[in-house]
C-alpha positions, 0 to 999 in steps of 0.5 A: 350498923355495918351498912351505916359505917360503910356509908360513913366511910364512903361519904367521907372518902368522897370528901377526902378525894375532892377536898382541895384547898384545905379544911375550910374549903371543905366546909361546904362539902362537909355541910352537905354530907352532914345533912345526910346524917341529920347534923343540924346547923347548930351541931355543925357550928359546935363542930367548928368551935370544937375544931378551934380547940381540938388539935388536928385537921378540920376534915378529920375532926369533922369525920370523927364527930359526925361518925360518932354522933351517927354511929358511935365509936365504929362510926367515928372510926369508919368516917375518919378512915374514909377521909384519911384514905384518899390522902395516903393513896393520892400522896403515893401516886403524886410522889410517883409521878411528880417529876414527870408532870411538874411543868405540865401546863394542864396540871397548872391550869387545873390548879389555877381553876381549883384555887378560886373555887376553893375561895368561893367554897370558903365564903359560902361556908362562912355565910352559912355558919354565920347565919347559924351562929349570929342569929337568935335561936329559931330565927331564919336568915330572911328575918334579918330584912324584916326585923334585924334587931330581933333576928340577930343576937347582939351578944354573938355579933359583939363577940364575933366583931371583937374576935375578928378585930383582935385577930386581924388588926392586933394579930392576937393568937387565934387559940387565945381568942378561942379560949377567951371567947369561950369564957366570955360566952359562958359568962354572958349566956349564963348570966344575961 
């Protein structure tokens, strides 16, 4: 148990140190670490849905969720502490050196390289999560090419498209969309 908690701390400490670009840029890293703890794609999709309705940063919610699933309360504490510790350490260091290196071309170059990588990680995570959510249970992504209508859940695609259009085109609040999609999903999947 103690060794498992240390491993959880270490796994999420790495994410905390290397997780540039915010929560959604960390999703690819989170997915890799979650695989080590036997978190399925469906459980990861559940984590993403829970994150939309539970307050707090994605990395902290993910660490708590994965830690709890893996090792109960102390696993959740260890993973959460692991993902938070680097922020405290790095912010203290940055604040100490910020005025000295503010106009550094090397630092600006590093940040210019990290930004597109963060967007690529977000796109990769989006595709992976979409496959786990939009496909019918038990289907693999390659089935889309042989039987697209049999592989894809039409209901899930309709909910996805409606939420995307409502958010992008009509600027509907994401919290409201999450609650509405949850209620609609509960109704559709229960009665259809």
